[in-house]
Phi, psi and omega in degrees: 000317181295319179295327178294322180289316182292341179293337179273348180285146179291141179275154178289148174296160186298325185284349176262356177280118186280155179293325180237191178293154180302325179294315180297316180295321179294318180295321176295318176295325178294319177298318178297317179295323177294322176298320177297318180297318179296317180298314181296318181296314181291326176294320178293322177297315182297314181292327176295317178296321178295317179294323178294322179294326177282325180291335177295338178270350181248194184284159183287335180295316179296323179295317180293324177295319179296319181296315180294325179295317179293320180295326178290323182289321189268017175293136181236169181166223180297320180297320178294320178292320177297319177296318180298313182285337173294316177295321177299317179297320178295315178294333177290317185281324182299128184289161180294331180294311179291322177299323178294320178295320178297320179296314181294322179296316180292322179298317178297318180293322180292318180295316179296320179293321178295328179289320184268348183285157177287131185291335184271357183254134176266001183298317182296317181296317180294319178293324179294322178295324178288321183287341187271012188299302182292326176297324176296318176299317177295323180295315179294321181295310182287333175294316177295322177299320182284317185288328183257011180292126180085001180289141183290324179245056185297319183297325180289319178297317179292326178295318177296319178296320179294320179295317178295319179295319177298318178298315180295321179295319178296318180294321178295321178294319177296321177299318179298313179296322178296317181293316181298322186272323194233002185296318181300314182292312185291323180290331177280323180277340176061047176229011177244122183296322181295312183291324177294319177297319177292326179295322183274327185227029180293331179292345179282354180295318182295310175299325179295316178296320179297315179295320179296318180291326177298316179295316182298313183284337174294313177296318182293327178294318176297316179296321182295317179297318179295318181294317182292320181293339177292339182273359181252142181271337184215167178291328179294321178292322177295320178295323178294334178276313188287328183297305178295328179297314182292315182294311183297318183283336172295316177293321179295320180296316178298317180296317183291327177295323177289322182291329182294337179277345183265326188258161172299162189299307183298316179295321179296321180294315179295321176296323178297318179299315181296318183292313186287321177287330173296321175296320176297322180294317177299319179296318180291328175294335182274310187237004185253201180241165181294329177297324178294322179296317178296321179294325177292323174299324175292327176296327173303313179296320180296315178297317180295319181292337178270325187274319185299316177291346184246021176295335177294331176292322177295318178295320179295319179296319180293317181293321179292324179293323177295319179295319180295322180292328178294322181270352186290316184294311176300324179295317181294322177296316180295318179294324178294319178295323180294318179294321179296319179295323179294319179296318180298321179292326177293318180295322180292323180284000000 
């Protein structure tokens, strides 16, 4: 009787049919959104510490203006929660196939960028950390899909992962608010363990984030290749998919690296998103399904919802890199003279 009644109900469109159960997909999306939140909070903490270290060398008025600007940007509330659950919903609906393609595309772009970037500049690494937000969410989602596939108590494992991710996201947000409000006072008075620790080893945040993302995307790349290969019936079909993907994205990466040097930072990042996701859409129109095309359109929304609120981080990274380059040459000259003087004293002795 129940099946007879449900036969008259309208069916969901194909692009809304999830790869797994709705609970599993929601928990995976929640973990991905929490990972994005942790990354943004720690990036804001790192850039705030860097600006404070530079502002200590300049006048106090500029430092107070910078602090008020950051406090205005990092206000959270209902809008922040709506943004968080919007990203969670997008990561929930986006299929594992498209999420895997986003992970592989970002991994290829990151490797190519690290090869061509200047080794003495941290600007590329900071911009890459900001640009990888939605890709990080897709990486966590497809990694969980791969690691827990076939588990008897999958919902319980995902629930524990979501609870831990939520706790880490809350702690990172509290750390950000604490630093924004009290870092100046506590670092000068030297009575807060958190602020003293950040004062002494705050520069280690960027290498820590880089190492964490390398591990995350390494696991996600293995999971993505396995997930994508499950959709092919033969090796010839897989080869027909991977060959144009590799060739097209190699050319796209080279093109985007050249464009980033010509355009302003924010415009270059948005153009990069349009070009690479547009390339994925063309590829899916060729060898994919209509559900994959709809999911890529959702990835456009996800990338925009992650990048537009954090354009100030890109501007902060660019401005700090310019200041560091201005002081880099005098510092190297002074350091070279000091080393030369030390060698001369050793020879004399």
